[in-house]
MIMI-686345 format. One record per atom (N, C-alpha, C): residue in one letter; x, y, z. Coordinates in steps of 0.05 Angstrom, whole numbers, padded with zeros to 5 digits, always signed. Layout:
N
AXYZ
...
END
This chain:
309
X+00111+00990-00265
X+00110+00996-00236
X+00117+00972-00220
X+00136+00976-00203
X+00145+00953-00186
X+00127+00952-00161
X+00122+00928-00153
X+00105+00923-00130
X+00121+00910-00108
X+00119+00920-00084
X+00133+00908-00061
X+00115+00886-00050
X+00124+00861-00055
X+00109+00838-00045
X+00120+00827-00020
X+00139+00840-00008
X+00151+00830+00017
X+00132+00833+00040
X+00116+00854+00040
X+00096+00858+00061
X+00068+00853+00051
X+00054+00835+00063
X+00027+00828+00053
X+00008+00851+00058
X-00014+00853+00042
X-00033+00875+00046
X-00047+00872+00073
X-00060+00895+00081
X-00073+00895+00106
X-00094+00873+00108
X-00095+00859+00131
X-00114+00838+00134
X-00142+00850+00139
X-00163+00837+00129
X-00190+00847+00133
X-00197+00844+00163
X-00216+00861+00171
X-00226+00860+00198
X-00239+00834+00205
X-00232+00822+00227
X-00243+00796+00235
X-00273+00799+00240
X-00288+00779+00231
X-00317+00779+00234
X-00324+00764+00259
X-00339+00777+00276
X-00348+00764+00301
X-00374+00749+00295
X-00371+00724+00286
X-00394+00708+00278
X-00407+00695+00302
X-00433+00696+00303
X-00449+00684+00325
X-00461+00658+00314
X-00455+00635+00324
X-00466+00610+00314
X-00496+00609+00317
X-00509+00598+00297
X-00538+00596+00297
X-00546+00574+00317
X-00565+00580+00334
X-00574+00561+00354
X-00597+00543+00343
X-00596+00518+00351
X-00616+00499+00342
X-00628+00485+00366
X-00646+00499+00380
X-00657+00486+00405
X-00674+00461+00399
X-00686+00460+00375
X-00703+00437+00369
X-00687+00412+00366
X-00662+00414+00359
X-00645+00390+00357
X-00642+00377+00384
X-00638+00393+00405
X-00636+00382+00432
X-00663+00370+00441
X-00685+00383+00434
X-00711+00373+00441
X-00716+00346+00427
X-00709+00344+00401
X-00712+00319+00387
X-00694+00297+00399
X-00669+00304+00406
X-00651+00285+00418
X-00662+00274+00444
X-00673+00292+00461
X-00683+00283+00487
X-00707+00265+00483
X-00725+00272+00464
X-00749+00255+00459
X-00740+00227+00449
X-00720+00226+00431
X-00711+00201+00421
X-00699+00184+00444
X-00683+00196+00461
X-00671+00181+00483
X-00692+00171+00502
X-00713+00187+00507
X-00735+00178+00525
X-00749+00154+00513
X-00756+00156+00487
X-00769+00133+00473
X-00752+00108+00473
X-00725+00112+00468
X-00707+00089+00468
X-00706+00076+00496
X-00705+00093+00517
X-00704+00082+00544
X-00730+00067+00550
X-00753+00077+00541
X-00778+00063+00546
X-00779+00037+00532
X-00768+00036+00507
X-00768+00011+00492
X-00750-00010+00505
X-00726-00001+00514
X-00708-00020+00527
X-00720-00030+00553
X-00732-00013+00568
X-00745-00022+00593
X-00768-00041+00588
X-00784-00035+00568
X-00806-00053+00561
X-00797-00080+00551
X-00776-00080+00535
X-00765-00105+00524
X-00753-00122+00546
X-00739-00108+00565
X-00726-00123+00586
X-00745-00135+00606
X-00769-00124+00609
X-00789-00134+00628
X-00811-00150+00615
X-00810-00153+00588
X-00830-00168+00574
X-00823-00197+00573
X-00839-00214+00585
X-00833-00243+00587
X-00834-00257+00559
X-00847-00244+00540
X-00850-00256+00514
X-00823-00259+00500
X-00803-00242+00507
X-00777-00243+00495
X-00761-00267+00505
X-00768-00278+00528
X-00755-00302+00538
X-00725-00298+00541
X-00717-00279+00557
X-00688-00273+00561
X-00674-00296+00575
X-00688-00311+00591
X-00676-00335+00604
X-00668-00355+00583
X-00686-00360+00564
X-00680-00379+00542
X-00658-00368+00524
X-00658-00342+00520
X-00637-00329+00504
X-00610-00334+00516
X-00608-00330+00543
X-00582-00334+00556
X-00574-00363+00556
X-00593-00381+00556
X-00587-00409+00556
X-00575-00419+00530
X-00585-00408+00507
X-00578-00419+00481
X-00559-00401+00466
X-00551-00378+00476
X-00534-00360+00461
X-00507-00372+00456
X-00497-00389+00474
X-00471-00403+00470
X-00475-00433+00468
X-00499-00442+00461
X-00504-00470+00457
X-00486-00481+00435
X-00477-00505+00439
X-00458-00517+00420
X-00469-00519+00392
X-00495-00525+00390
X-00508-00526+00363
X-00509-00499+00350
X-00514-00478+00366
X-00514-00451+00355
X-00487-00443+00346
X-00466-00448+00362
X-00439-00441+00355
X-00430-00455+00330
X-00437-00481+00327
X-00430-00495+00303
X-00445-00483+00279
X-00469-00475+00283
X-00484-00461+00262
X-00471-00435+00253
X-00460-00421+00273
X-00446-00396+00266
X-00422-00402+00249
X-00407-00422+00256
X-00383-00429+00241
X-00390-00437+00213
X-00411-00453+00209
X-00420-00461+00183
X-00429-00437+00167
X-00443-00418+00180
X-00452-00394+00166
X-00428-00378+00156
X-00407-00376+00172
X-00383-00362+00163
X-00371-00376+00139
X-00370-00402+00140
X-00359-00417+00118
X-00375-00413+00092
X-00401-00413+00095
X-00419-00408+00072
X-00413-00381+00060
X-00410-00361+00078
X-00405-00334+00068
X-00379-00331+00054
X-00357-00342+00066
X-00331-00339+00055
X-00328-00354+00029
X-00336-00379+00029
X-00334-00396+00005
X-00350-00384-00019
X-00374-00376-00013
X-00391-00365-00035
X-00381-00339-00045
X-00370-00322-00027
X-00359-00296-00036
X-00334-00299-00052
X-00316-00317-00044
X-00291-00321-00059
X-00298-00331-00087
X-00316-00351-00089
X-00324-00361-00115
X-00339-00339-00131
X-00355-00323-00118
X-00370-00302-00131
X-00351-00281-00143
X-00330-00274-00128
X-00310-00255-00138
X-00296-00265-00163
X-00288-00291-00162
X-00275-00302-00186
X-00293-00302-00210
X-00318-00309-00207
X-00337-00309-00229
X-00342-00280-00238
X-00344-00262-00219
X-00350-00234-00225
X-00328-00221-00241
X-00303-00227-00235
X-00281-00216-00250
X-00282-00225-00279
X-00288-00250-00284
X-00291-00261-00311
X-00314-00247-00325
X-00337-00244-00311
X-00360-00231-00324
X-00354-00201-00330
X-00340-00188-00312
X-00334-00159-00316
X-00316-00156-00341
X-00296-00174-00343
X-00278-00172-00366
X-00293-00178-00392
X-00312-00197-00391
X-00328-00203-00414
X-00346-00180-00421
X-00357-00166-00401
X-00374-00142-00407
X-00358-00120-00420
X-00332-00118-00414
X-00315-00097-00425
X-00301-00106-00451
X-00305-00131-00458
X-00291-00142-00482
X-00304-00131-00507
X-00287-00126-00528
X-00298-00118-00554
X-00313-00141-00568
X-00309-00165-00558
X-00322-00188-00571
X-00352-00188-00565
X-00369-00187-00585
X-00398-00185-00580
X-00409-00210-00568
X-00397-00233-00573
X-00407-00258-00561
X-00402-00258-00531
X-00378-00250-00522
X-00372-00248-00494
X-00391-00228-00480
X-00395-00205-00493
X-00413-00185-00481
X-00442-00195-00478
X-00451-00210-00498
X-00478-00220-00498
X-00482-00242-00477
X-00462-00260-00475
X-00464-00281-00455
X-00464-00269-00427
X-00446-00250-00422
X-00445-00237-00396
X-00471-00222-00390
X-00483-00209-00410
X-00508-00194-00405
X-00531-00213-00399
X-00532-00236-00412
X-00553-00255-00407
X-00550-00267-00379
X-00526-00272-00371
X-00521-00282-00344
X-00532-00262-00323
X-00524-00237-00326
X-00533-00216-00307
X-00563-00213-00308
X-00575-00215-00332
X-00604-00212-00334
X-00618-00234-00319
X-00609-00259-00321
X-00622-00281-00308
X-00619-00280-00278
X-00594-00277-00269
X-00588-00280-00240
X-00596-00255-00224
X-00597-00232-00237
X-00606-00208-00224
X-00636-00204-00226
X-00648-00218-00245
X-00677-00215-00249
X-00695-00235-00235
X-00682-00255-00222
X-00698-00275-00208
X-00690-00275-00178
X-00709-00280-00160
X-00702-00280-00131
X-00682-00301-00124
X-00665-00295-00105
X-00644-00314-00096
X-00657-00338-00084
X-00680-00335-00071
X-00694-00357-00058
X-00702-00377-00079
X-00713-00367-00102
X-00721-00385-00124
X-00697-00400-00135
X-00675-00385-00138
X-00651-00398-00149
X-00641-00420-00130
X-00641-00415-00104
X-00633-00436-00085
X-00651-00460-00086
X-00676-00456-00090
X-00695-00479-00092
X-00687-00496-00117
X-00680-00483-00139
X-00672-00498-00163
X-00646-00513-00158
X-00627-00501-00143
X-00602-00515-00137
X-00608-00539-00119
X-00627-00536-00101
X-00635-00559-00085
X-00648-00581-00100
X-00661-00574-00122
X-00675-00594-00139
X-00657-00605-00161
X-00632-00597-00161
X-00613-00606-00182
X-00611-00636-00183
X-00609-00650-00160
X-00608-00680-00162
X-00633-00692-00174
X-00655-00678-00172
X-00680-00688-00184
X-00681-00683-00214
X-00670-00659-00222
X-00670-00652-00251
X-00649-00669-00266
X-00625-00670-00255
X-00603-00686-00267
X-00596-00708-00248
X-00608-00731-00252
X-00605-00754-00233
X-00577-00766-00237
X-00567-00766-00261
X-00541-00779-00267
X-00524-00761-00284
X-00498-00763-00280
X-00479-00750-00297
X-00462-00771-00311
X-00462-00770-00338
X-00447-00790-00353
X-00429-00776-00373
X-00405-00786-00375
X-00386-00777-00395
X-00377-00800-00412
X-00379-00797-00438
X-00371-00818-00456
X-00377-00811-00485
X-00377-00830-00502
X-00382-00827-00531
X-00412-00831-00536
X-00425-00813-00550
X-00454-00817-00555
X-00459-00843-00570
X-00478-00858-00559
X-00485-00884-00569
X-00462-00903-00568
X-00443-00898-00550
X-00420-00915-00547
X-00414-00920-00518
X-00389-00927-00512
X-00382-00933-00484
X-00382-00908-00466
X-00388-00913-00441
X-00388-00892-00420
X-00363-00894-00403
X-00349-00872-00401
X-00324-00871-00386
X-00328-00863-00357
X-00349-00848-00352
X-00353-00837-00325
X-00383-00836-00319
X-00391-00846-00296
X-00419-00845-00288
X-00421-00838-00258
X-00439-00819-00253
X-00443-00810-00225
X-00472-00807-00220
X-00481-00820-00199
X-00509-00817-00190
X-00511-00795-00169
X-00522-00772-00177
X-00523-00749-00160
X-00541-00753-00136
X-00562-00769-00141
X-00582-00773-00120
X-00571-00787-00095
X-00549-00802-00099
X-00536-00816-00077
X-00517-00799-00061
X-00513-00774-00070
X-00494-00756-00056
X-00509-00735-00040
X-00496-00727-00018
X-00507-00705-00002
X-00494-00679-00009
X-00507-00664-00027
X-00495-00640-00038
X-00508-00614-00029
X-00520-00615-00005
X-00535-00592+00004
X-00517-00568+00009
X-00494-00573+00023
X-00476-00551+00029
X-00464-00540+00003
X-00455-00558-00015
X-00444-00549-00040
X-00465-00534-00057
X-00489-00544-00057
X-00511-00530-00072
X-00516-00503-00061
X-00515-00500-00034
X-00519-00473-00022
X-00496-00454-00030
X-00472-00464-00029
X-00449-00447-00037
X-00451-00438-00066
X-00457-00457-00084
X-00459-00451-00112
X-00482-00432-00117
X-00505-00437-00105
X-00528-00419-00109
X-00523-00391-00100
X-00511-00388-00076
X-00505-00361-00066
X-00483-00348-00083
X-00463-00363-00092
X-00441-00351-00107
X-00450-00342-00134
X-00466-00358-00149
X-00474-00351-00176
X-00493-00327-00175
X-00509-00324-00154
X-00526-00301-00152
X-00510-00276-00145
X-00492-00278-00127
X-00476-00255-00118
X-00457-00246-00140
X-00448-00264-00157
X-00429-00257-00178
X-00442-00237-00197
X-00468-00239-00201
X-00481-00221-00220
X-00480-00192-00210
X-00481-00188-00184
X-00480-00161-00173
X-00451-00151-00171
X-00433-00169-00163
X-00405-00161-00161
X-00393-00155-00188
X-00402-00168-00209
X-00392-00162-00236
X-00396-00133-00244
X-00420-00123-00238
X-00425-00095-00245
X-00409-00076-00227
X-00404-00083-00202
X-00387-00067-00185
X-00359-00066-00196
X-00348-00089-00203
X-00321-00090-00214
X-00319-00075-00240
X-00339-00079-00258
X-00339-00065-00283
X-00339-00034-00279
X-00356-00025-00261
X-00357+00004-00255
X-00331+00014-00244
X-00318-00002-00227
X-00292+00007-00216
X-00271+00009-00237
X-00269-00011-00255
X-00250-00010-00277
X-00256+00014-00296
X-00281+00018-00301
X-00288+00040-00320
X-00284+00067-00308
X-00282+00069-00281
X-00277+00095-00268
X-00249+00105-00271
X-00230+00087-00279
X-00202+00095-00283
X-00200+00108-00310
X-00189+00132-00313
X-00187+00145-00339
X-00171+00128-00359
X-00179+00129-00384
X-00165+00113-00404
X-00136+00122-00408
X-00131+00147-00401
X-00104+00156-00404
X-00084+00141-00387
X-00093+00131-00364
X-00076+00115-00347
X-00066+00089-00361
X-00085+00076-00374
X-00078+00051-00388
X-00060+00058-00412
X-00067+00080-00426
X-00050+00087-00449
X-00022+00094-00441
X-00019+00108-00419
X+00007+00115-00409
X+00023+00090-00402
X+00010+00071-00389
X+00024+00047-00381
X+00032+00031-00406
X+00015+00030-00426
X+00022+00016-00451
X+00045+00030-00464
X+00046+00057-00463
X+00068+00071-00476
X+00094+00066-00462
X+00093+00059-00436
X+00117+00052-00421
X+00126+00023-00425
X+00111+00009-00442
X+00118-00019-00448
X+00106-00040-00430
X+00087-00032-00414
X+00074-00052-00396
X+00054-00069-00412
X+00053-00094-00405
X+00033-00112-00417
X+00005-00106-00405
X-00015-00119-00417
X-00042-00114-00408
X-00045-00123-00379
X-00034-00147-00373
X-00036-00157-00346
X-00022-00139-00326
X+00002-00129-00333
X+00017-00112-00316
X+00003-00085-00312
X-00010-00076-00333
X-00025-00050-00332
X-00048-00053-00313
X-00062-00075-00315
X-00085-00080-00297
X-00076-00082-00268
X-00054-00096-00263
X-00045-00102-00236
X-00032-00077-00222
X-00017-00061-00238
X-00003-00039-00225
X-00016-00012-00229
X-00033-00009-00249
X-00044+00017-00255
X-00074+00019-00251
X-00088+00001-00264
X-00117+00003-00264
X-00130-00007-00238
X-00123-00032-00230
X-00136-00043-00206
X-00131-00028-00180
X-00106-00019-00175
X-00102-00003-00150
X-00119+00022-00149
X-00125+00035-00171
X-00142+00058-00171
X-00172+00049-00171
X-00178+00027-00184
X-00206+00018-00185
X-00215+00007-00158
X-00196-00002-00141
X-00203-00013-00116
X-00216+00007-00097
X-00210+00033-00101
X-00223+00054-00085
X-00253+00054-00090
X-00261+00047-00114
X-00289+00047-00122
X-00301+00019-00116
X-00285-00002-00118
X-00295-00029-00115
X-00299-00037-00086
X-00280-00030-00069
X-00280-00040-00041
X-00305-00033-00026
X-00314-00008-00025
X-00338-00001-00008
X-00363-00018-00015
X-00372-00019-00040
X-00396-00035-00046
X-00391-00065-00043
X-00366-00074-00048
X-00360-00102-00044
X-00362-00110-00015
X-00352-00092+00003
X-00355-00097+00032
X-00385-00099+00040
X-00401-00081+00028
X-00430-00083+00034
X-00442-00109+00024
X-00433-00118+00001
X-00443-00143-00010
X-00434-00166+00007
X-00410-00165+00018
X-00401-00186+00036
X-00418-00188+00060
X-00425-00165+00072
X-00442-00165+00095
X-00470-00174+00088
X-00479-00166+00065
X-00506-00175+00056
X-00506-00205+00051
X-00484-00216+00041
X-00482-00245+00036
X-00484-00261+00061
X-00473-00250+00083
X-00474-00263+00109
X-00504-00267+00117
X-00520-00247+00113
X-00548-00249+00120
X-00564-00265+00100
X-00555-00265+00075
X-00569-00281+00054
X-00566-00311+00059
X-00545-00319+00074
X-00541-00348+00079
X-00565-00359+00094
X-00581-00342+00107
X-00604-00352+00122
X-00625-00364+00102
X-00623-00357+00076
X-00641-00368+00056
X-00632-00396+00046
X-00609-00406+00057
X-00600-00432+00048
X-00620-00454+00056
X-00639-00448+00073
X-00660-00467+00080
X-00676-00475+00056
X-00675-00459+00034
X-00689-00466+00010
X-00677-00489-00006
X-00651-00496+00001
X-00637-00517-00015
X-00649-00545-00012
X-00655-00556+00011
X-00654-00545+00038
X-00628-00552+00052
X-00617-00532+00065
X-00593-00535+00082
X-00599-00522+00109
X-00599-00538+00130
X-00608-00528+00156
X-00587-00529+00178
X-00561-00532+00170
X-00540-00533+00190
X-00528-00506+00196
X-00537-00485+00182
X-00526-00458+00188
X-00539-00447+00212
X-00533-00422+00219
X-00543-00409+00243
X-00573-00407+00243
X-00585-00398+00221
X-00614-00395+00220
X-00628-00422+00222
X-00617-00442+00208
X-00629-00468+00209
X-00627-00481+00236
X-00605-00477+00250
X-00602-00488+00277
X-00622-00476+00296
X-00624-00449+00296
X-00643-00437+00314
X-00671-00444+00308
X-00678-00449+00283
X-00705-00457+00276
X-00711-00485+00285
X-00691-00503+00283
X-00695-00530+00293
X-00699-00531+00323
X-00683-00515+00338
X-00685-00514+00367
X-00712-00502+00375
X-00719-00480+00361
X-00745-00467+00368
X-00768-00485+00363
X-00766-00502+00342
X-00788-00521+00337
X-00791-00542+00358
X-00770-00548+00373
X-00771-00568+00394
X-00781-00556+00420
X-00772-00533+00427
X-00779-00521+00453
X-00803-00502+00451
X-00812-00497+00426
X-00835-00480+00421
X-00831-00451+00432
X-00807-00441+00428
X-00802-00413+00436
X-00786-00400+00413
X-00800-00391+00392
X-00786-00379+00369
X-00773-00352+00374
X-00785-00336+00391
X-00776-00308+00395
X-00748-00307+00407
X-00742-00320+00430
X-00715-00319+00441
X-00694-00331+00422
X-00702-00352+00407
X-00682-00364+00389
X-00677-00345+00365
X-00697-00331+00356
X-00692-00311+00336
X-00674-00288+00346
X-00677-00281+00371
X-00659-00261+00383
X-00631-00272+00385
X-00628-00298+00390
X-00601-00310+00391
X-00588-00307+00363
X-00603-00315+00342
X-00592-00313+00315
X-00586-00284+00308
X-00604-00265+00315
X-00599-00237+00309
X-00574-00227+00323
X-00570-00235+00348
X-00546-00226+00363
X-00521-00235+00350
X-00520-00260+00340
X-00496-00271+00327
X-00492-00257+00300
X-00513-00253+00285
X-00511-00239+00259
X-00500-00211+00264
X-00510-00197+00284
X-00501-00170+00290
X-00472-00169+00298
X-00463-00189+00314
X-00435-00190+00322
X-00417-00194+00298
X-00423-00213+00281
X-00406-00219+00258
X-00406-00195+00239
X-00430-00183+00235
X-00432-00159+00217
X-00415-00136+00228
X-00415-00132+00254
X-00399-00111+00266
X-00369-00115+00261
X-00360-00140+00264
X-00332-00146+00259
X-00325-00141+00229
X-00343-00149+00211
X-00338-00145+00183
X-00338-00115+00176
X-00354-00099+00189
X-00354-00070+00184
X-00328-00057+00193
X-00317-00067+00215
X-00291-00056+00224
X-00269-00063+00204
X-00269-00088+00194
X-00250-00096+00174
X-00254-00080+00148
X-00279-00075+00140
X-00284-00059+00116
X-00273-00031+00119
X-00275-00019+00143
X-00266+00008+00148
X-00236+00010+00144
X-00221-00009+00155
X-00192-00008+00152
X-00183-00015+00123
X-00198-00032+00110
X-00192-00039+00082
X-00197-00015+00064
X-00218+00000+00069
X-00224+00024+00053
X-00202+00045+00058
X-00194+00048+00083
X-00173+00068+00089
X-00147+00060+00076
X-00141+00034+00074
X-00116+00026+00062
X-00116+00032+00032
X-00138+00027+00018
X-00138+00031-00011
X-00144+00061-00018
X-00152+00077+00001
X-00156+00105-00005
X-00132+00123+00002
X-00109+00110+00007
X-00085+00125+00012
X-00078+00143-00012
X-00072+00168-00006
X-00064+00186-00028
X-00088+00198-00042
X-00112+00191-00034
X-00136+00202-00047
X-00151+00222-00030
X-00139+00230-00007
X-00152+00248+00010
X-00154+00276-00002
X-00176+00290+00003
X-00180+00317-00007
X-00170+00338+00013
X-00161+00330+00036
X-00152+00349+00056
X-00124+00358+00049
X-00119+00384+00052
X-00092+00395+00047
X-00075+00395+00072
X-00050+00389+00068
X-00031+00390+00090
X-00025+00418+00098
X-00012+00422+00121
X-00004+00449+00130
X+00014+00462+00110
X+00033+00447+00099
X+00052+00458+00079
X+00037+00467+00054
X+00017+00451+00046
X+00002+00459+00022
X-00015+00484+00028
X-00027+00485+00052
X-00043+00509+00059
X-00025+00534+00059
X-00001+00532+00070
X+00017+00555+00071
X+00025+00564+00043
X+00030+00544+00026
X+00037+00551-00002
X+00014+00564-00016
X-00010+00554-00011
X-00034+00566-00023
X-00039+00594-00014
X-00035+00599+00012
X-00039+00626+00023
X-00018+00645+00012
X+00007+00636+00009
X+00028+00653-00002
X+00023+00660-00031
X+00013+00640-00046
X+00006+00645-00074
X-00017+00665-00077
X-00037+00662-00059
X-00059+00680-00060
X-00050+00709-00053
X-00032+00712-00033
X-00022+00738-00025
X-00007+00751-00048
X+00010+00735-00062
X+00025+00746-00085
X+00006+00754-00107
X-00015+00738-00111
X-00034+00745-00132
X-00049+00771-00126
X-00057+00775-00101
X-00071+00799-00094
X-00052+00824-00096
X-00026+00820-00088
X-00007+00842-00090
X-00002+00849-00119
X-00002+00830-00137
X+00003+00835-00165
X-00018+00850-00179
X-00043+00850-00168
X-00065+00864-00180
X-00066+00893-00169
X-00048+00901-00150
X-00049+00928-00139
X-00039+00948-00160
END
């Protein structure tokens, strides 16, 4: 029996759907706005916040220098953390049991202890290792360095933050690489690509869709974690600067608001950058169908329905 597919079947009667009303949503929104307005009004009129002091020190030279040092701490520690994390992730995926064990122990130690405690140990490094010597045992010494005579607080803060963050980024990178089907690597190998070329052109571009979002969150979290550098002790960052100023003028609340405002501003900029970076690496991964694809799908569905007549 031949079927005439040139004319589609009769369209079903359109349904006159009435959207469900949610009046309590509007009530909840109005209540929230009222409470928010009351809080803003109370905060703006409360002298304890010290808005005059806030305005005086928000662009203070010491605060701005602290902001710049905080950005440096964040960038340097994250770059070093990413390098270490890539090595740890490769070791975790390695068939070598020694590499896997060393990587697991590293993650166990640095993820299992508080970052504040780790930074304290990094600050005490000159006390634990007073001198560094290179030479022949029981023989001549070729190199000698007295660590106690050096000012290593900034370097110690960078290393402490980086080694801690690397433990978390290693698992993110490992999960991203593992999310790529093995068939992708096998196909690339069959085409004659080397392991390095396979990782660069096949695995990593797909893994970045999984790696970028949590890495962006870790970057933002690292910015705020720099406030713990006081444990080294390193007090030239934003949090340390505001604490020093607050200790002199005896007004901690407005200075904390100054630090919070700067942290919020930098975090907002990083979130915008993360958004565009995620959109760049998610190209071609959208689940939305184009108009052409929708038309083709509708035509195929029409032909399928006509074929069953």
